[in-house]
N, C-alpha and C positions, 0 to 999 in steps of 0.2 A: 584142048579141053581142059578145063580147069580141072586138076584131081581136088577131091573134096576134100582130104586129109589136111591138105594147106590151106584151105578154105578154113577150117576148125581153127588150125594152127592161130592161122590171121585171125580170128573172131578173140582167140581165148585172150592173145598178144594185146589185140583192141582194149579186153578188159582187164589188163593188167594181171595175169595167171599163167605167164608166161619166164620161164630163168631159160637164159640162154649164155651158150658158153659153158666150157669145161669149170670153170672156176665157181661159176654160180649154179651150175649143175648141180655140182657135187657138193656147196654149200647145202642147196635148197633139200637132198635126198638126207644130210647127213641132218638136220634140223626137223626133216620126217615134213617138211610142206609139199614133199613132190611126191604126185598120184601114177605121176608115169613120167616114165623116160624115153626121148626116141632118139638111136644111134644114127648118125647118117652110114651108109651102104659103104659107105667109101672111106672111114673110118679105120686108121689105121689097127691094126687084130689088137695093138696093145690099149688103145682106146676101148676099144670093143672090151676087152676081159677086164679092164677097170671096172665102167661105168654095172655091166653086167656080174661081177662080183659086189661091187658095192648094193646092189639093185636087190639082192639076188638074200646079202644078208641083213638087207632089211623090211625084206616082202615088199619091192613096192615093183609093179611089174613094168618090163622095158620092152619097147620092140624095135627091131633095127630094119629103120625103111625111107626112102627118099636116098638123095646126094646132099649132100656140103650144100652144091650149089643152088639147090633147090629149097634144104630149112632155112636159112637164112633172109633170102628175099621175103619168102612169104611171110617174116615178121618185118618184113620193114631193114633189115641187117644184113650184114656182107655174109658171106659165107658162118656158117654152125655146122659144127660138129653133133654136137648134142643139145639137147630142148628138152628141159622141164614142165610139166601142164602141173600146176600145185591150182587142180579146182577139179573136185571128184567130177562134176559133172561132165565136162568137159572132156576131163582122161576116161570116162567111160565109153564116150560118144567115141572119140577117139581110136580106141581099145576097136570097138565093133566095127569101123568101117576099115581101121588095118587088119584084122582080121577077116572079114571078106572078102576088101580086095585078094588076099596074099591066098586066099579059098577058091576065084575066080581064077588068080593064075595060074594057080594050081591046075585047076581043070583043063584050062587052054592048054597045058602043057601034056596033059593027060598022064596027070601024077596023081597017085592018092592021096 
């Protein structure tokens, strides 16, 4: 089954609304072009903290989702640890999908 979150990221990439890779994502965040930052679950703790702090400081939402081996290929690229969505509509849709996915996963695991 194809993950709808990765499908949406692929559409955003085709629309030219994605910055991927640490340098490009950091630039998009600092220039306030990013509406959402996605950090791979397998990113180092240092990378996660760096981007989480940067996003919190600028009030940009972020989510930790997927593996680097999934994030890159859905964009037609090699492994990616970070992705910035630079379109408000795509960002809102992806946030909703990730949040629903996380809620469903918690419910399956019996968590509240």
